[in-house]
Structures are given as structure tokens and as C-alpha cells.
C-alpha positions in Angstrom: -84.1 -145.4 -114.6 -81.5 -145.2 -111.2 -78.6 -143.6 -113.3 -81.1 -141.1 -114.5 -82.2 -140.3 -111.2 -79.0 -139.7 -109.9 -77.8 -137.7 -113.0 -80.7 -135.2 -112.5 -80.7 -134.7 -108.9 -77.0 -134.1 -109.4 -77.8 -131.6 -112.3 -80.0 -129.7 -109.9 -77.5 -129.6 -107.3 -75.3 -128.5 -109.3 -77.3 -125.6 -110.9 -78.1 -124.6 -107.1 -74.4 -124.4 -106.0 -73.2 -122.9 -109.4 -70.9 -125.7 -110.3 -70.6 -128.4 -113.1 -72.4 -131.7 -112.3 -68.7 -133.2 -112.9 -67.6 -131.1 -110.0 -70.4 -132.7 -107.5 -69.4 -135.9 -105.2 -71.8 -138.1 -103.8 -70.4 -137.8 -100.3 -70.6 -134.1 -100.0 -73.1 -132.4 -98.2 -75.1 -129.3 -99.3 -72.8 -127.3 -96.8 -69.8 -128.4 -98.6 -71.0 -127.2 -101.9 -72.1 -123.8 -100.2 -75.9 -124.4 -100.5 -77.9 -122.5 -97.9 -81.2 -123.1 -96.5 -82.9 -120.9 -99.4 -81.0 -123.1 -101.9 -82.4 -126.2 -100.2 -85.7 -125.0 -100.6 -85.3 -124.4 -104.2 -83.4 -127.6 -104.8 -86.3 -129.5 -103.3 -89.1 -127.4 -105.5 -87.0 -128.4 -108.5 -86.6 -132.2 -107.4 -90.4 -132.5 -106.9 -91.4 -130.8 -110.1 -88.8 -132.6 -112.0 -89.8 -136.0 -110.8 -93.4 -135.4 -110.1 -92.9 -136.3 -106.4 -93.9 -134.6 -103.0 -91.1 -134.2 -100.5 -92.2 -133.8 -96.9 -92.6 -130.5 -95.8 -90.2 -131.1 -92.8 -87.3 -132.5 -95.1 -84.8 -130.1 -93.8 -85.3 -131.5 -90.2 -83.6 -134.7 -89.9 -85.2 -135.9 -86.8 -88.5 -135.5 -88.3 -88.1 -136.4 -91.8 -87.4 -139.9 -93.6 -86.0 -137.6 -96.4 -82.2 -137.5 -95.6 -80.4 -134.3 -96.8 -77.2 -135.1 -95.1 -75.1 -135.8 -98.4 -75.8 -135.8 -102.2 -75.9 -139.7 -102.0 -78.4 -139.8 -99.5 -81.1 -136.9 -101.4 -80.4 -139.4 -104.6 -81.5 -142.4 -102.4 -84.5 -140.3 -101.0 -85.7 -139.2 -104.1 -85.6 -143.1 -105.3 -87.5 -144.0 -102.4 -90.5 -141.4 -103.0 -90.3 -142.5 -106.7 -90.9 -146.1 -105.8 -93.2 -145.3 -102.9 -95.4 -143.5 -105.7 -95.5 -146.2 -108.0 -97.1 -148.7 -105.2 
């Protein structure tokens, strides 16, 4: 399932950045990809809908949220954690 999570998150981010998923590298930040705050919100909504999870409302504030948006890899890890937490 983890590869599917990664592939899906990368596809959602690529859609927002108007890039091909193959152009996305895990170490890139949303800023690197040209995704602004509105694009972040749209990405989060798409992630929530796709995975049927609830991303914390303060995800855009690293000091106040466990949902790390500092890179593509951190977003993938945070989504995986939310999915795992939901199964408990």
C-alpha cells in the first residue's frame, strides 16, 4: 500500500504544480514546485478526499501541527501516518 500512497500523493501534488508526476522529486518543497497557499489547500482537500482522512486544520503551521508539509517526502509520510492512525 505504501507505494500506492506515495504515487497518489505525488500525482495530487503534480496536478497542483501542473507537472508530470515523473518531474516530482521527494526532497522538493511545495515552494520548489511553485505551489502557493491556495494550491496547498487544494492539495490537502484532494488528499483528504482520496484517502478518506482528516488532515489537521493547522497543517500549514509546522509549529502547531504534526502534519509536516516541508517536502513531498514529509507529506507522504504524514499521509501514511494518518492512514495508520485511522486503522487503530
